[in-house]
C-alpha positions in Angstrom: -57.1 3.2 80.8 -56.2 0.3 83.2 -54.3 -2.6 81.5 -54.3 -6.2 82.4 -51.9 -9.3 81.4 -53.7 -12.0 79.9 -51.9 -15.6 79.4 -52.9 -18.0 76.3 -52.2 -21.6 77.5 -51.2 -23.0 74.3 -50.4 -26.8 74.2 -52.5 -26.9 77.7 -55.6 -27.2 76.4 -54.9 -30.2 74.6 -55.1 -32.2 78.0 -58.5 -32.3 78.5 -59.3 -34.2 82.2 -55.7 -32.9 83.1 -56.0 -29.7 82.0 -57.0 -28.3 85.8 -54.1 -29.9 87.2 -51.8 -28.3 84.3 -53.1 -24.8 84.7 -52.9 -25.0 88.4 -49.2 -26.3 88.1 -48.6 -23.1 86.1 -50.7 -20.6 88.2 -48.0 -21.7 91.0 -44.9 -21.5 89.0 -46.3 -17.9 87.8 -46.6 -16.9 91.5 -43.3 -18.3 92.3 -41.9 -16.5 89.8 -43.6 -13.4 90.7 -43.5 -13.5 94.3 -41.4 -10.0 94.6 -44.9 -8.4 93.1 -48.1 -7.6 94.1 -50.3 -9.8 91.5 -53.7 -11.1 91.5 -54.7 -14.3 89.2 -57.7 -15.0 87.9 -58.0 -18.4 85.4 -60.4 -20.5 83.8 -59.9 -23.4 81.4 -58.9 -20.9 78.5 -57.3 -18.1 79.7 -55.5 -16.6 82.9 -55.4 -13.1 83.7 -53.0 -11.2 86.0 -53.5 -8.3 87.8 -50.5 -6.1 88.5 -49.5 -2.1 88.9 -49.1 -0.8 85.8 -45.8 0.6 86.2 -44.8 -2.9 86.7 -46.6 -4.6 83.8 -43.3 -4.7 81.3 -40.8 -5.9 84.1 -43.7 -8.9 84.7 -44.3 -9.5 81.3 -40.8 -10.1 80.7 -40.6 -12.6 83.4 -43.6 -14.4 82.1 -41.5 -15.0 78.6 -39.4 -17.7 80.3 -42.3 -19.7 82.1 -42.9 -22.6 80.4 -46.4 -23.4 79.8 -47.6 -20.1 78.3 -48.1 -19.9 74.6 -48.8 -15.9 74.4 -48.8 -12.7 76.3 -51.0 -10.4 75.9 -51.2 -6.6 77.3 -54.9 -6.0 77.0 -57.0 -3.4 77.9 -60.4 -4.8 79.9 -63.8 -3.1 79.3 -67.5 -4.1 80.3 -69.1 -6.0 77.4 -71.1 -2.8 76.3 -71.1 -1.6 72.9 -70.5 1.8 73.7 -67.9 1.3 76.2 -65.9 -1.0 73.5 -66.2 1.7 71.0 -64.6 4.4 73.4 -61.7 2.1 74.3 -61.2 1.3 70.8 -61.0 4.8 69.6 -58.4 5.4 72.8 -56.2 2.1 72.1 -56.1 2.6 68.5 -54.8 6.8 68.3 -51.6 5.5 70.2 -50.8 3.4 67.5 -48.9 4.5 64.1 -50.6 2.5 61.5 -51.5 3.3 57.7 -53.8 -0.5 57.4 -55.5 -2.7 59.6 -57.9 -5.2 60.4 -60.3 -6.1 63.3 -60.7 -9.6 64.6 -63.3 -10.5 67.1 -64.0 -13.5 69.0 -67.0 -13.7 70.5 -66.9 -16.5 72.9 -69.9 -14.9 75.1 -72.9 -15.7 72.8 -75.3 -13.4 74.6 -73.6 -10.8 73.0 -76.2 -9.1 70.8 -74.3 -8.8 67.4 -72.6 -11.4 65.4 -68.6 -11.7 64.9 -68.4 -10.4 61.2 -71.3 -7.7 61.7 -69.1 -6.2 64.4 -65.8 -6.4 63.0 -67.5 -4.6 60.2 -68.9 -2.0 62.8 -65.4 -1.4 64.9 -63.5 -1.2 61.2 -66.1 1.5 60.2 -65.5 3.6 63.8 -61.6 3.3 62.9 -62.0 4.5 59.1 -64.2 7.1 60.3 -61.7 9.0 63.1 -58.3 7.7 61.3 -56.6 8.4 58.1 -55.9 4.6 57.3 -57.5 1.8 55.1 -58.3 -2.1 55.8 -55.9 -4.7 55.0 -57.1 -8.4 55.9 -54.3 -10.1 54.7 -51.2 -8.2 55.9 -52.8 -5.2 58.1 -50.1 -3.0 60.2 -52.3 -3.1 63.1 -54.3 -6.0 64.2 -56.7 -4.9 66.6 -58.0 -8.0 68.4 -61.4 -7.9 70.6 -62.6 -11.1 72.8 -65.9 -10.7 74.2 -66.3 -13.2 77.2 -68.5 -13.9 80.0 -66.2 -12.6 82.0 -65.8 -9.2 80.2 -64.3 -8.0 77.0 -60.5 -7.7 76.5 -59.1 -5.3 73.6 -55.4 -5.5 72.4 -53.0 -4.8 69.6 -50.3 -7.4 69.9 -49.3 -10.5 71.1 -45.8 -11.6 73.1 -45.0 -15.4 72.4 -44.1 -17.7 75.4 -42.1 -20.2 75.9 -44.6 -23.2 75.3 -44.0 -26.3 76.7 -45.5 -27.4 79.9 -45.3 -26.0 83.1 -41.9 -27.0 85.2 -43.0 -29.9 87.6 -45.9 -31.5 85.9 -43.4 -34.5 84.6 -41.7 -34.8 88.4 -38.3 -33.9 88.8 -34.4 -34.7 87.4 -31.3 -34.9 88.6 -28.7 -32.8 85.9 -25.4 -33.6 85.7 -24.2 -30.0 84.9 -21.0 -29.1 83.9 -19.3 -25.9 82.4 -19.9 -26.8 78.7 -22.1 -26.1 76.2 -24.3 -29.2 76.1 -25.6 -29.8 79.7 -27.5 -26.1 80.2 -29.2 -26.8 76.9 -30.2 -30.4 77.9 -31.3 -28.7 81.4 -33.4 -26.1 79.5 -35.2 -28.6 77.0 -36.0 -30.9 80.3 -37.6 -27.7 81.9 -39.5 -27.1 78.9 -40.9 -30.7 79.0 -42.2 -30.1 82.8 -39.4 -31.7 84.3 -38.5 -29.8 87.6 -34.5 -29.9 87.7 -31.8 -30.0 90.7 -28.1 -29.8 89.4 -25.2 -31.7 90.3 -21.8 -30.6 89.5 -18.4 -32.7 90.4 -15.4 -30.6 91.5 -11.6 -31.8 92.1 -10.0 -28.8 93.7 -7.0 -28.3 93.2 -7.3 -29.4 89.8 -10.2 -27.6 89.2 -10.8 -24.1 90.3 -13.2 -21.9 92.3 -13.7 -20.1 88.8 -14.9 -23.3 87.4 -17.5 -24.2 90.3 -18.7 -20.4 90.2 -19.2 -20.6 86.1 -21.3 -23.8 86.8 -23.5 -21.8 89.6 -23.9 -19.4 86.8 -24.8 -21.6 84.3 -27.5 -23.1 87.2 -28.4 -19.4 87.7 -29.4 -18.4 84.2 -31.6 -21.7 84.1 -33.3 -20.9 87.4 -35.0 -17.7 85.5 -37.0 -20.9 83.3 -37.8 -22.3 86.7 -37.3 -20.8 90.6 -36.7 -23.8 92.0 -32.9 -24.9 91.1 -30.6 -25.9 93.7 -27.2 -27.3 92.8 -25.2 -30.0 94.3 -21.4 -30.0 94.4 -19.6 -33.2 94.7 -16.3 -33.5 95.9 -14.5 -35.8 93.5 -11.1 -35.1 94.0 -10.1 -38.3 96.0 -12.2 -40.7 93.9 -10.9 -39.1 90.4 -7.1 -39.5 92.2 -7.8 -43.3 92.8 -9.1 -43.7 89.0 -5.8 -42.0 87.9 -3.7 -43.9 89.9 -5.3 -47.8 89.2 -7.0 -47.6 85.6 -5.5 -47.4 82.4 -5.0 -43.8 81.0 -7.4 -45.0 77.8 -10.2 -46.2 80.2 -10.2 -43.1 82.6 -12.8 -41.0 81.3 -15.3 -44.6 81.1 -14.6 -45.2 84.7 -15.0 -41.7 85.8 -18.1 -41.6 83.8 -19.5 -44.4 85.3 -18.5 -43.3 88.7 -20.5 -40.1 88.6 -23.7 -41.9 87.1 -23.3 -44.4 90.6 -22.9 -41.0 92.9 -25.7 -39.3 90.4 -28.1 -42.4 90.9 -27.7 -42.6 94.9 -28.0 -38.9 95.5 -30.9 -38.4 93.1 -33.1 -41.2 94.7 -32.1 -39.2 98.2 -33.4 -36.2 96.6 -36.4 -37.9 95.2 -35.4 -37.3 91.6 -37.4 -39.7 88.8 -34.6 -39.3 86.2 -31.2 -38.6 85.2 -30.9 -36.0 82.4 -27.2 -35.0 80.9 -26.1 -33.2 78.0 -24.7 -36.3 76.5 -24.9 -36.1 72.1 -24.2 -39.1 70.3 -20.5 -39.2 68.9 -19.0 -35.9 69.9 -16.6 -36.9 72.3 -14.9 -40.7 73.0 -17.6 -41.0 75.9 -20.8 -40.3 73.8 -20.1 -43.3 71.4 -22.9 -45.5 71.5 -21.0 -48.4 72.8 -19.2 -46.0 75.3 -22.8 -44.8 76.5 -24.0 -48.3 76.7 -21.2 -49.5 78.9 -21.3 -46.1 81.2 -25.3 -46.4 81.6 -24.6 -49.9 82.9 -24.1 -49.2 86.6 -27.4 -47.4 87.0 -31.4 -48.7 87.0 -32.4 -45.1 86.7 -33.6 -43.7 83.6 -31.3 -41.5 81.8 -32.8 -38.7 79.5 -30.2 -37.0 76.8 -32.3 -34.3 75.3 -29.7 -33.0 73.4 -28.5 -36.4 71.8 -29.1 -36.3 68.5 -28.5 -32.7 67.8 -25.3 -31.6 66.0 -23.4 -29.0 67.8 -24.5 -25.8 65.7 -27.7 -26.8 66.6 -27.1 -27.1 70.2 -25.2 -23.8 70.2 -28.1 -21.9 68.7 -30.1 -23.0 72.0 -27.4 -21.8 74.1 -27.6 -18.5 72.4 -31.1 -18.1 72.9 -31.1 -18.8 76.4 -27.7 -17.1 77.1 -25.9 -19.9 78.1 -23.3 -19.8 75.6 -21.2 -16.7 76.7 -20.6 -18.3 80.1 -20.2 -21.8 78.6 -17.0 -21.0 76.7 -15.3 -18.9 79.7 -11.7 -21.0 79.9 -12.0 -22.8 83.4 -11.5 -26.4 83.1 -14.2 -29.0 84.8 -13.1 -32.3 86.1 -14.1 -34.0 82.9 -11.3 -32.3 81.0 -8.5 -32.2 83.1 -7.0 -35.6 83.2 -8.4 -36.3 79.4 -5.9 -39.0 77.7 -4.6 -38.6 74.4 -6.2 -41.7 73.3 -9.6 -42.6 75.4 -11.1 -45.5 74.4 -14.4 -45.2 72.0 -15.7 -49.0 72.2 -14.8 -50.0 75.8 -15.4 -53.4 77.0 -17.9 -53.9 79.9 -15.7 -56.4 81.3 -12.3 -54.6 81.4 -14.2 -52.0 82.9 -15.4 -54.1 85.9 -11.9 -55.5 86.5 -10.4 -52.3 86.3 -13.1 -50.9 88.8 -12.1 -54.1 91.3 -8.5 -52.6 91.8 -9.7 -50.1 94.5 -12.8 -49.5 96.8 -14.6 -47.5 94.9 -17.6 -48.2 97.1 -16.6 -46.4 99.9 -15.3 -43.4 97.8 -18.6 -43.0 96.2 -20.3 -43.2 99.7 -17.9 -40.3 101.1 -18.9 -38.2 97.9 -22.2 -38.4 98.6 -21.6 -37.3 102.4 -19.9 -34.7 101.6 -22.1 -32.9 98.8 -22.5 -29.1 99.5 -26.0 -27.8 98.4 -26.3 -24.3 96.9 -29.6 -22.8 97.3 -31.4 -19.4 96.9 -29.6 -19.0 93.3 -32.3 -15.9 92.3 -30.4 -12.9 93.0 -26.9 -14.0 93.6 -24.9 -12.8 90.9 -21.6 -15.2 90.2 -20.8 -13.3 87.3 -18.3 -10.9 89.5 -16.7 -14.5 90.5 -15.8 -15.6 87.2 
């Protein structure tokens, strides 16, 4: 029997007037992720159907589980809405299953079908009881047979794979993710993608103080996030000269605060060039000195662009749980230092004073250094298919 992939939208169905826009964006994202496969998509306001060669169905389903905007994925058997065809298909499907108890759940969206739902459940249940050694259990069945009778045909299936949920990537515009090599920022990126924000990533490198492996580690993290997007690019900022100027001109306790203020300036400037609407980062309240409420307020003072912090109110263990789920954790804990840790002072200020920050920044020409950073950004595209693990 031919198989078909059926997509359930979930949260998208609450969007009413904007539903078609959301569904179209989801379709575009699916086509982007599945561009290496010959697929045909048929969609309506309730379901999406994906046709692909049977030998590729399991591969395609694996990719679909990482596409946001999908609530459920079903490998189903489509048949004509004809009672005899439905019954024949049910027998072929059920004979492949191992079970002692079962339940039939019919949804009759096509009201022209002559048999009502409960009556049809009983009819199919009787057919199964007659042909197999089993019994009905409506509460905890080992086999749940679902039959959807729709105007476009009837779809029969026995299992559902949970999708990633959320909104289709891009539905909420684009953000610039400040991606470090740590645990938190990849999780922040994942959570932003889940709410429909398309991402570009920015990484600050300071060679020779940071290594090539530190950069490749970040690119690999972006590569993992790209499984949920397909659109991610990474912008590498040459931060050495500016960071050394901070080291020479700023008291050690304020170096991290000033460094973060410079990063925000660079990120905002380049985000605007890339037509991003927001900055996203992995700051978590109180986790380090630069992430106290006072520090974040002083650092945030340099930008007018909205800054979204998806993990701000999560504790470290919660963030690690998500990192393990999305498979970034093992890469994040590789021991390659980034520029946020190489000049870390023993006693960083936790309640910085804005006026002192302004005074310390006046000691060197940071504007020209920022312009130099932006002018020399390296952009890495086409992440998909490039395995940076071999370089770590």
